[in-house]
C-alpha positions as CSV (number, residue, x, y, z in Angstrom):
1,M,69.7,248.8,-78.7
2,I,69.2,245.0,-78.3
3,L,70.6,243.6,-75.2
4,E,71.7,240.1,-75.3
5,E,70.4,238.1,-72.3
6,R,72.9,236.0,-70.5
7,P,72.2,232.9,-68.4
8,E,72.2,233.6,-64.7
9,G,75.7,233.6,-63.3
10,Q,77.4,233.6,-66.6
11,G,79.0,237.1,-66.2
12,A,80.3,236.3,-62.8
13,G,81.8,233.0,-64.0
14,E,83.7,234.8,-66.8
15,E,85.1,237.4,-64.4
16,S,86.2,234.5,-62.1
17,S,87.9,232.7,-65.0
18,I,89.7,236.0,-65.9
19,C,90.9,236.4,-62.3
20,K,92.0,232.8,-62.1
21,A,93.9,233.2,-65.4
22,Q,95.6,236.4,-64.1
23,H,96.4,234.7,-60.8
24,G,97.8,231.7,-62.7
25,G,100.0,233.9,-64.9
26,L,101.4,235.5,-61.8
27,Q,102.0,232.1,-60.2
28,S,103.8,230.9,-63.3
29,R,106.0,234.0,-63.5
30,R,106.7,233.6,-59.8
31,A,107.6,230.0,-60.3
32,R,109.9,230.9,-63.2
33,I,111.6,233.5,-61.0
34,H,112.1,230.9,-58.2
35,Q,113.4,228.5,-60.6
36,Q,116.0,230.9,-61.8
37,I,116.9,231.9,-58.3
38,N,117.2,228.2,-57.4
39,K,119.2,227.6,-60.5
40,Q,121.6,230.4,-59.6
41,L,121.9,229.0,-56.0
42,Q,122.5,225.5,-57.3
43,M,125.2,226.7,-59.7
44,R,126.8,228.6,-56.9
45,T,126.7,225.7,-54.5
46,G,127.9,223.3,-57.4
47,A,130.8,225.7,-58.1
48,E,131.8,225.8,-54.4
49,N,131.5,221.9,-54.2
50,L,133.0,221.2,-57.5
51,Y,135.6,218.8,-56.4
52,R,133.6,217.3,-53.4
53,E,130.8,216.3,-55.8
54,G,133.2,214.3,-58.0
55,V,133.0,216.5,-61.1
56,A,136.5,216.1,-62.4
57,A,138.2,216.9,-65.6
58,P,138.7,214.0,-68.1
59,M,142.0,212.2,-68.4
60,I,143.6,211.0,-71.5
61,P,144.0,207.1,-71.7
62,L,145.8,205.3,-74.4
63,G,144.5,202.6,-76.5
64,L,146.4,199.3,-76.6
65,K,148.6,198.3,-79.5
66,E,146.9,195.4,-81.4
67,T,148.7,192.4,-82.9
68,K,148.1,189.5,-85.3
69,E,148.3,185.8,-84.4
70,L,151.7,184.2,-84.2
71,D,152.7,180.6,-84.8
72,W,155.6,179.7,-82.4
73,T,155.4,176.1,-83.2
74,T,157.3,175.5,-86.4
75,P,160.4,177.6,-85.8
76,L,160.8,176.5,-82.1
77,K,160.4,172.8,-83.0
78,E,163.1,173.1,-85.6
79,L,165.4,174.8,-83.3
80,I,164.8,172.3,-80.5
81,S,165.5,169.5,-82.9
82,G,168.4,171.1,-84.7
83,H,170.3,172.9,-82.0
84,F,169.4,171.1,-78.8
85,G,169.3,167.7,-80.3
86,E,165.9,166.7,-78.8
87,D,162.6,165.7,-80.3
88,G,160.7,168.9,-81.0
89,S,157.3,167.2,-81.0
90,S,157.8,166.3,-77.4
91,Y,157.4,169.9,-76.5
92,E,153.8,170.3,-77.7
93,A,152.5,171.1,-74.2
94,E,155.1,173.9,-73.7
95,L,154.3,175.3,-77.1
96,R,150.5,175.3,-76.4
97,E,151.2,177.1,-73.1
98,L,153.2,179.8,-74.8
99,E,150.6,180.4,-77.4
100,A,147.8,180.5,-74.9
101,L,149.7,183.1,-72.9
102,R,150.2,185.3,-76.0
103,Q,146.6,185.0,-76.8
104,A,145.6,186.1,-73.4
105,M,148.1,189.0,-73.7
106,R,146.3,190.3,-76.7
107,T,143.1,191.0,-74.8
108,P,143.9,191.8,-71.2
109,S,141.3,192.9,-68.7
110,R,141.6,196.6,-67.7
111,D,142.7,195.9,-64.2
112,A,145.6,194.5,-62.1
113,A,145.0,191.0,-63.6
114,G,145.5,192.3,-67.1
115,L,148.7,193.9,-66.0
116,E,149.8,190.6,-64.6
117,V,149.1,188.8,-67.8
118,L,151.2,191.3,-69.8
119,A,154.1,191.2,-67.3
120,A,154.0,187.4,-67.4
121,Y,154.2,187.3,-71.2
122,Y,157.0,189.9,-71.1
123,N,159.0,187.9,-68.6
124,Q,158.5,184.8,-70.7
125,L,159.8,186.6,-73.8
126,C,163.0,187.3,-71.8
127,F,163.4,183.6,-71.2
128,L,162.9,182.9,-74.9
129,E,165.4,185.4,-75.9
130,A,168.1,184.1,-73.5
131,R,167.5,180.5,-74.7
132,F,166.7,180.6,-78.3
133,L,168.1,183.9,-79.6
134,A,171.6,185.2,-80.0
135,P,172.8,187.8,-82.6
136,P,172.5,187.3,-85.5
137,R,170.2,184.3,-85.0
138,S,166.5,184.9,-85.8
139,L,163.5,182.6,-85.4
140,G,162.3,183.6,-88.9
141,L,159.0,185.0,-87.5
142,F,157.5,188.3,-88.4
143,F,156.0,190.2,-85.4
144,H,153.0,192.3,-86.6
145,W,151.7,195.2,-84.5
146,Y,149.5,198.1,-85.2
147,D,150.4,201.7,-84.0
148,S,148.4,202.8,-81.1
149,L,148.1,206.4,-82.2
150,T,147.6,206.1,-86.0
151,G,146.6,202.4,-86.6
152,V,149.4,202.0,-89.1
153,P,150.7,198.4,-89.2
154,A,154.4,197.6,-88.6
155,Q,156.4,194.5,-88.6
156,Q,159.9,193.2,-87.7
157,R,161.7,190.0,-87.3
158,T,163.4,190.9,-84.0
159,L,161.9,189.7,-80.8
160,A,162.8,193.2,-79.2
161,F,159.9,194.6,-81.3
162,E,157.6,192.1,-79.6
163,K,159.0,193.0,-76.1
164,G,158.9,196.7,-76.8
165,S,155.3,196.4,-77.9
166,V,154.2,194.5,-74.8
167,L,156.0,197.1,-72.6
168,F,154.1,199.8,-74.4
169,N,150.8,198.1,-73.7
170,I,151.8,197.8,-70.0
171,G,152.2,201.6,-70.0
172,A,148.9,202.1,-72.0
173,L,146.9,199.9,-69.7
174,H,148.2,201.8,-66.7
175,T,146.8,205.0,-68.3
176,Q,143.4,203.3,-68.7
177,I,143.4,202.1,-65.1
178,G,144.3,205.6,-64.0
179,A,141.6,207.3,-66.1
180,R,138.8,205.1,-64.8
181,Q,139.6,205.8,-61.1
182,D,136.9,207.7,-59.0
183,R,138.9,210.8,-58.1
184,S,136.2,212.1,-55.8
185,C,137.8,210.2,-52.9
186,T,141.3,210.0,-51.5
187,E,141.8,206.4,-52.3
188,G,140.8,207.0,-56.0
189,T,143.1,209.9,-56.5
190,S,146.0,207.9,-54.9
191,R,145.4,205.0,-57.3
192,A,145.2,207.4,-60.2
193,V,148.5,209.0,-59.3
194,E,150.1,205.6,-58.9
195,A,148.8,204.4,-62.3
196,F,149.9,207.5,-64.2
197,Q,153.4,207.3,-62.6
198,R,153.7,203.7,-63.6
199,A,152.7,204.7,-67.2
200,A,155.2,207.4,-67.4
201,G,157.9,204.9,-66.0
202,A,157.0,202.4,-68.7
203,F,157.2,205.0,-71.5
204,S,160.6,206.3,-70.1
205,L,161.9,202.8,-69.9
206,L,161.0,202.1,-73.5
207,R,162.4,205.4,-74.8
208,E,165.7,204.8,-73.1
209,N,166.3,201.2,-74.3
210,F,164.4,200.8,-77.6
211,S,166.0,202.3,-80.7
212,H,165.0,202.3,-84.4
213,A,161.3,202.0,-83.7
214,P,159.2,200.9,-86.6
215,S,156.0,202.6,-85.6
216,P,155.4,206.3,-84.7
217,D,154.0,205.5,-81.2
218,M,157.3,204.0,-80.1
219,S,159.5,206.7,-81.6
220,A,161.7,208.6,-79.0
221,T,159.6,211.8,-79.7
222,S,156.3,210.2,-79.1
223,L,157.4,208.3,-76.1
224,H,158.8,211.6,-74.6
225,A,155.5,213.3,-75.2
226,L,153.5,210.5,-73.7
227,E,155.8,210.4,-70.7
228,Q,155.3,214.2,-70.1
229,L,151.5,213.8,-70.5
230,M,151.3,211.1,-67.9
231,A,153.5,213.1,-65.5
232,A,151.1,216.0,-66.0
233,Q,148.0,214.0,-65.4
234,A,149.6,212.5,-62.2
235,Q,150.3,216.1,-61.1
236,E,146.7,217.0,-61.8
237,C,145.5,214.1,-59.6
238,I,147.8,215.2,-56.8
239,F,146.1,218.7,-57.0
240,E,142.6,217.1,-56.9
241,G,143.6,215.1,-53.9
242,L,144.7,218.2,-52.0
243,L,141.1,219.4,-52.3
244,L,139.7,216.2,-50.7
245,P,137.8,215.5,-48.6
246,A,136.9,219.2,-48.6
247,P,138.6,222.4,-49.9
248,A,140.9,224.2,-47.5
249,A,139.1,226.5,-45.0
250,P,138.6,230.1,-46.2
251,S,140.5,231.4,-43.3
252,D,143.6,229.3,-44.0
253,G,145.3,231.8,-46.4
254,L,148.6,229.8,-46.4
255,A,146.8,226.6,-47.5
256,Q,145.2,228.5,-50.3
257,L,148.5,229.9,-51.5
258,H,149.9,226.4,-51.5
259,L,147.0,225.3,-53.7
260,A,147.6,228.3,-56.0
261,Q,151.2,227.1,-56.5
262,E,150.1,223.5,-57.0
263,A,147.7,224.6,-59.7
264,A,150.4,226.7,-61.3
265,Q,152.6,223.6,-61.3
266,V,150.0,221.6,-63.2
267,A,149.5,224.4,-65.6
268,A,153.3,224.6,-66.3
269,K,153.4,220.7,-66.9
270,Y,150.5,221.0,-69.4
271,R,152.1,223.9,-71.2
272,L,155.2,221.8,-71.6
273,V,153.2,218.8,-72.9
274,Y,151.3,221.2,-75.3
275,Q,154.6,222.7,-76.7
276,T,155.9,219.1,-77.3
277,M,152.7,217.9,-79.0
278,A,152.3,221.0,-81.1
279,Q,155.8,220.7,-82.7
280,P,156.7,218.1,-85.3
281,P,157.3,215.2,-85.5
282,A,155.0,214.6,-82.5
283,H,152.4,216.8,-84.1
284,D,152.0,214.4,-87.0
285,C,151.1,211.4,-84.9
286,M,149.4,212.8,-81.8
287,P,145.5,213.0,-82.0
288,V,144.4,216.6,-82.5
289,S,141.9,216.3,-79.7
290,W,144.6,215.4,-77.3
291,T,146.6,218.5,-78.1
292,A,143.5,220.6,-77.8
293,L,142.5,219.1,-74.5
294,V,146.1,219.7,-73.1
295,H,145.8,223.3,-74.3
296,V,142.5,223.9,-72.5
297,K,143.8,222.3,-69.3
298,A,146.9,224.5,-69.3
299,E,144.7,227.6,-69.4
300,Y,142.3,226.2,-66.9
301,F,144.8,225.4,-64.2
302,H,146.7,228.7,-64.7
303,S,143.3,230.4,-63.9
304,L,142.8,228.2,-60.9
305,A,146.2,229.4,-59.5
306,H,145.0,233.0,-59.7
307,Y,141.6,232.0,-58.1
308,H,143.2,230.4,-55.0
309,A,145.6,233.3,-54.7
310,A,142.5,235.6,-54.7
311,V,140.9,233.5,-52.0
312,A,144.0,233.7,-49.9
313,L,144.2,237.5,-50.2
314,C,140.6,238.1,-49.6
315,D,139.5,235.5,-47.1
316,G,142.8,234.5,-45.5
317,S,144.6,235.8,-42.5
318,L,147.8,237.2,-44.2
319,A,148.3,240.0,-41.8
320,D,150.9,238.1,-39.8
321,K,154.1,240.0,-40.4
322,G,156.1,237.0,-39.8
323,E,154.6,235.1,-42.8
324,L,154.8,237.9,-45.2
325,P,158.5,237.2,-46.5
326,V,157.6,233.6,-47.0
327,L,154.3,234.4,-48.8
328,Q,155.9,236.9,-51.0
329,Q,157.8,234.1,-52.7
330,V,154.5,232.8,-54.1
331,F,154.1,235.7,-56.5
332,L,156.0,236.6,-59.6
333,Q,156.2,239.9,-61.5
334,P,153.6,240.2,-64.3
335,P,155.0,239.3,-67.8
336,D,154.7,242.9,-69.0
337,C,156.5,244.5,-66.0
338,S,159.2,246.8,-67.3
339,V,160.9,247.4,-63.9
340,P,162.1,244.1,-62.5
341,Q,161.7,244.2,-58.7
342,G,160.7,241.8,-56.0
343,P,156.9,241.6,-55.5
344,V,155.7,243.2,-52.4
345,L,152.7,241.5,-50.6
346,P,150.2,244.2,-49.4
347,Q,149.7,244.4,-45.7
348,E,146.4,246.2,-45.5
349,S,143.1,244.4,-45.8
350,E,141.8,246.9,-48.4
351,E,144.9,246.4,-50.5
352,H,144.4,242.6,-50.1
353,R,140.9,243.0,-51.5
354,K,142.0,245.0,-54.5
355,L,144.9,242.6,-55.3
356,G,142.6,239.6,-54.8
357,K,140.1,241.3,-57.2
358,A,142.9,241.6,-59.7
359,H,143.7,237.8,-59.4
360,L,140.0,237.0,-59.8
361,K,139.9,239.1,-63.0
362,R,142.8,237.1,-64.4
363,A,141.1,233.9,-63.3
364,I,137.9,234.9,-65.1
365,L,139.8,235.9,-68.2
366,G,141.7,232.6,-68.2
367,Q,138.6,230.5,-67.7
368,E,136.8,232.3,-70.5
369,E,139.8,231.7,-72.7
370,A,139.7,228.0,-71.8
371,L,136.0,227.9,-72.7
372,R,136.8,229.6,-76.0
373,L,139.5,227.1,-76.9
374,H,137.2,224.2,-76.0
375,A,134.6,225.6,-78.3
376,V,136.8,225.8,-81.3
377,C,138.9,222.7,-80.7
378,P,137.9,219.3,-82.0
379,I,137.3,217.8,-78.5
380,P,134.5,215.1,-78.5
381,R,131.5,216.8,-76.8
382,E,129.8,213.6,-75.9
383,V,132.6,212.3,-73.6
384,D,134.2,215.4,-72.5
385,L,133.3,216.8,-69.1
386,L,136.0,219.5,-69.2
387,Q,133.6,222.2,-70.5
388,A,131.3,221.7,-67.4
389,V,134.2,221.8,-65.1
390,V,135.6,225.0,-66.5
391,A,132.0,226.6,-66.7
392,Q,131.4,225.8,-63.0
393,A,134.8,227.2,-62.1
394,L,134.0,230.4,-64.1
395,Q,130.7,230.7,-62.2
396,R,132.5,230.4,-58.9
397,S,135.0,233.1,-59.9
398,L,132.2,235.5,-61.1
399,A,130.3,235.0,-57.9
400,R,133.4,235.9,-55.8
401,Y,134.2,238.8,-58.1
402,L,130.7,240.3,-57.5
403,E,131.2,239.9,-53.7
404,L,134.4,242.0,-53.9
405,D,133.3,244.6,-56.4
406,R,132.2,247.8,-55.0
407,E,130.5,250.9,-56.5
408,D,133.4,253.3,-55.3
409,D,136.1,251.1,-57.0
410,F,137.0,253.8,-59.4
411,C,140.7,252.8,-59.6
412,E,141.3,249.3,-60.9
413,A,144.1,247.4,-59.1
414,A,147.4,246.9,-60.9
415,E,147.9,243.8,-63.1
416,A,148.1,240.8,-60.7
417,P,151.5,239.0,-60.7
418,D,151.9,235.5,-61.9
419,I,152.0,232.5,-59.4
420,Q,155.3,230.7,-58.8
421,P,154.8,227.0,-59.7
422,K,155.7,224.7,-57.0
423,T,154.7,221.3,-55.7
424,Y,155.1,220.0,-52.2
425,H,154.6,216.5,-53.3
426,K,157.5,215.0,-55.1
427,L,156.5,213.2,-58.4
428,E,158.7,210.7,-60.1
429,A,158.1,208.2,-62.9
430,R,157.9,204.7,-61.5
431,T,159.0,201.6,-63.3
432,P,156.2,199.0,-63.8
433,C,156.5,196.1,-61.2
434,L,157.5,193.5,-63.8
435,S,159.8,191.6,-61.5
436,Q,156.9,191.0,-59.0
437,V,155.2,188.7,-61.4
438,K,156.9,185.3,-60.8
439,V,156.9,183.0,-63.9
440,A,158.7,179.7,-64.7
441,D,160.7,179.2,-68.0
442,I,158.3,177.3,-70.1
443,F,161.1,175.4,-71.7
444,H,163.0,174.6,-68.6
445,R,163.2,170.9,-69.6
446,L,165.8,171.8,-72.0
447,G,168.2,172.6,-69.2
448,P,169.8,175.5,-67.4
449,L,170.3,178.6,-69.5
450,S,173.9,178.9,-68.5
451,V,174.7,176.0,-70.9
452,F,171.6,175.0,-72.8
453,S,171.0,178.0,-75.1
454,T,171.8,179.0,-78.7
455,K,174.7,181.0,-77.4
456,N,176.7,177.7,-76.8
457,Q,177.8,174.8,-79.0
458,W,178.1,171.4,-77.6
459,R,178.0,167.7,-78.3
460,L,176.3,164.9,-76.5
461,V,178.6,162.1,-75.4
462,G,177.6,158.7,-74.0
463,P,176.2,156.9,-72.3
464,I,179.8,156.3,-70.7
465,H,180.1,153.5,-68.3
466,V,182.6,154.2,-65.4
467,T,183.4,151.8,-62.6
468,R,184.8,152.6,-59.1
469,G,188.5,152.0,-58.5
470,E,190.5,152.1,-55.3
471,G,190.7,155.9,-55.5
472,G,187.2,156.4,-56.6
473,F,185.9,157.3,-60.1
474,G,188.9,159.4,-60.9
475,F,187.1,162.8,-61.3
476,T,186.2,165.9,-59.2
477,L,182.9,167.7,-59.5
478,R,181.9,171.4,-59.1
479,G,178.8,173.6,-59.3
480,D,175.1,173.0,-59.6
481,S,172.6,172.6,-62.4
482,P,174.3,171.1,-64.3
483,V,177.1,169.6,-62.4
484,L,180.5,170.2,-64.0
485,I,183.4,167.6,-64.2
486,A,186.1,170.0,-63.0
487,A,189.1,167.7,-63.5
488,V,189.9,164.1,-64.5
489,V,192.7,162.2,-62.8
490,P,195.2,161.1,-65.4
491,G,195.2,157.3,-65.8
492,G,192.2,156.9,-63.7
493,R,188.9,155.1,-64.5
494,A,187.2,158.2,-65.7
495,A,190.1,159.1,-68.1
496,A,190.1,155.6,-69.4
497,A,186.3,155.7,-70.1
498,G,186.7,159.0,-72.0
499,L,185.5,161.6,-69.6
500,K,187.2,165.1,-69.8
501,G,187.4,168.0,-67.6
502,G,184.8,170.6,-68.5
503,D,182.1,168.2,-69.4
504,Y,178.6,168.6,-67.9
505,I,176.8,165.7,-66.4
506,V,173.3,165.5,-67.9
507,S,172.2,161.9,-67.1
508,V,173.0,159.4,-64.3
509,N,172.0,155.8,-65.0
510,G,169.4,157.1,-67.4
511,Q,167.9,159.7,-65.1
512,P,168.1,163.3,-66.5
513,C,170.0,165.5,-64.0
514,K,170.5,168.8,-65.8
515,W,168.8,170.5,-62.8
516,W,170.3,168.4,-60.0
517,K,172.3,170.1,-57.3
518,H,176.0,169.0,-56.6
519,A,175.0,167.0,-53.5
520,E,172.3,165.0,-55.4
521,V,174.8,163.9,-58.1
522,V,177.4,163.0,-55.4
523,A,174.8,160.9,-53.5
524,Q,173.9,159.0,-56.6
525,L,177.5,158.2,-57.4
526,R,178.3,157.1,-53.8
527,A,175.3,154.8,-54.0
528,V,176.4,152.7,-57.0
529,G,178.0,149.4,-56.4
530,E,180.7,147.5,-58.2
531,A,178.8,147.5,-61.4
532,G,179.6,151.2,-61.8
533,V,177.6,154.0,-63.2
534,S,176.4,155.1,-66.7
535,L,176.9,158.8,-67.4
536,Q,175.8,161.0,-70.2
537,V,177.7,164.3,-70.6
538,V,177.8,167.3,-72.9
539,S,181.1,168.8,-74.1
540,L,181.1,172.5,-74.9
541,L,182.9,173.2,-78.1
542,P,184.8,176.3,-79.1
543,S,183.1,178.9,-81.3
544,S,183.3,178.0,-85.0
545,G,181.3,180.9,-86.4
546,S,177.5,181.5,-86.4
547,P,175.5,178.5,-87.7
548,G,172.4,179.3,-89.7
549,K,168.9,178.4,-88.9
550,G,168.4,174.7,-89.0
551,D,172.1,173.7,-88.5
552,H,172.6,170.6,-86.5
553,C,176.0,171.7,-85.3
554,P,175.2,174.4,-82.7
555,G,177.8,177.1,-82.1
556,L,178.8,179.5,-79.3
557,L,177.1,182.7,-80.3
558,G,177.7,184.9,-77.3
559,P,180.6,187.2,-76.9
560,G,181.7,185.8,-73.5
561,G,183.5,182.7,-72.5
562,L,182.3,179.1,-72.5
563,L,181.5,178.8,-68.8
564,K,179.5,182.0,-68.1
565,S,178.1,182.2,-64.8
566,Q,174.5,183.0,-64.1
567,R,175.3,186.6,-63.2
568,D,177.2,187.1,-66.5
569,H,174.0,186.1,-68.4
570,V,171.3,188.7,-68.9
571,C,169.1,186.4,-67.1
572,K,169.2,184.1,-64.1
573,T,169.2,180.5,-64.7
574,P,165.6,179.5,-63.9
575,A,164.8,176.6,-61.6
576,P,161.7,174.3,-62.1
577,A,160.0,176.1,-59.3
578,R,158.5,179.4,-60.1
579,A,161.3,182.0,-60.1
580,S,161.6,185.7,-60.9
581,P,163.2,186.3,-64.4
582,W,166.3,188.4,-64.9
583,P,166.6,192.1,-64.8
584,L,164.0,194.2,-66.5
585,L,165.8,195.3,-69.7
586,G,167.3,192.0,-70.8
587,W,165.7,192.4,-74.2
588,S,168.1,195.3,-75.2
589,W,170.9,194.3,-77.5
590,K,172.9,197.1,-75.8
591,A,173.0,195.2,-72.5
592,K,176.6,195.1,-71.2
593,Q,178.2,191.7,-71.1
594,G,179.9,190.8,-67.8
595,K,183.2,189.1,-67.5
596,S,183.4,185.3,-67.2
597,R,183.9,183.7,-63.9
598,G,185.2,180.4,-63.0
599,C,182.9,177.8,-61.3
600,A,183.0,177.7,-57.6
601,A,184.1,174.5,-55.8
602,P,181.3,172.7,-54.0
């Protein structure tokens, strides 16, 4: 046998390398074990601090309706020249202001400033409708808008379509503001609740006052579904806010039962939304991913209700006999219970543990079902956090279940009863604050809306020169903006000059006075000398039918009398200073007309 000689120390070095390799392998395995342990601890901690760490389920925001550019210049110039008898080209500045406002409305910022722009344009449309439109008059413009849900274009001639689309975008912008709030803090959840309530109010307002919608997103069915969706998302934010700044203490069983009922309330609302979205015609226009997300949330919050009920039963102090009758109202009989009887809350701690374990089992099954639905539904994975939220909740439920599970549990507890949905925080749809955005009528130079609108027909008379006699000018005045000649003395100077009762004074010695108050006109008349005063007046004419576009003889188009007061109009007559427009729903043709009132004496 030939023995191979090795260099001195070589055998010892190889043995040392083998030992080091074995030691390194043990260290690696030990590190992997520690990593797994740390991972489990982190998942447990993350599950316990799910809401405190700001990991929240995603919300559904709506995209804004898009629109094409619109040329207001040509039709409004023609109407100003034809009906109002003024030079339309002198209103170039007003037309540019209107077009700039509409352009800004097309791309609003996603914040309160963007809402203010939309509200300002909406209120301006109310002024335009009151001044330039009266059934069946039309500006001859086509308003083009794209459906928010399907992208299908739609167009109408009526200004109500423009107003309805703007109101829809106000609601949609509220959804975007609500969805982007940081709901890991109390302030963020409060702002989110407010935004979703405003969105629900906008869609409710639109549904109740807009009929014959040309686009699917503004149909009554779609608006009802959107209103329900926003109410559910607001309810979800309320539930999240109850868990801030920290979840209820484990020993507070009553608080945990309240959380269980709040979660059941959220689940009930999402079930209602899912039923609406899953049925035609809403099913045909609602995005499939929205319906799937709503379905997953319904299952998820239903499981959360059982989880919090389990925490109350296992960790809470429910042994107080005085609270038992109240707490029993939280639970309902299971759906497969054949003998309807009132649920009885167990009084022994061991019975509490077994019932809590049954609730945890339902929570785990519900969360697993939510994950299954999420896996098979077309929900965008790259933007959806709901899977991580449900997975963390499932890990939390499993950890608690293991704590309660015992080797001697040979008999499983009975099926856990359902949780009675209930909220302790009243939730209502809130109308958007359109009236808080103060705007001035861009075309206020045309005069007060009570007279100078396409609803009325008049003729301009004058200038008429009137001198003062021994008894004055021979007429009496009433009202403001514009001042009305209430009566003319027979045989007096005014009657001889051609003035008549019912005329409105629009110019005094060449000065426009459509917006003057009664006292201002009287002061000007008292200041004139023996030379007299030169007046221009407009005389309202009786209705002679509905003139067509471009007629130079305007007609009274409104159903009311000639001398409608400001209250009888849908809007208030604007002043040159910034003023709030008329009531919110002035764009609806269904608005009730008030009775005419006489002018009050000064």
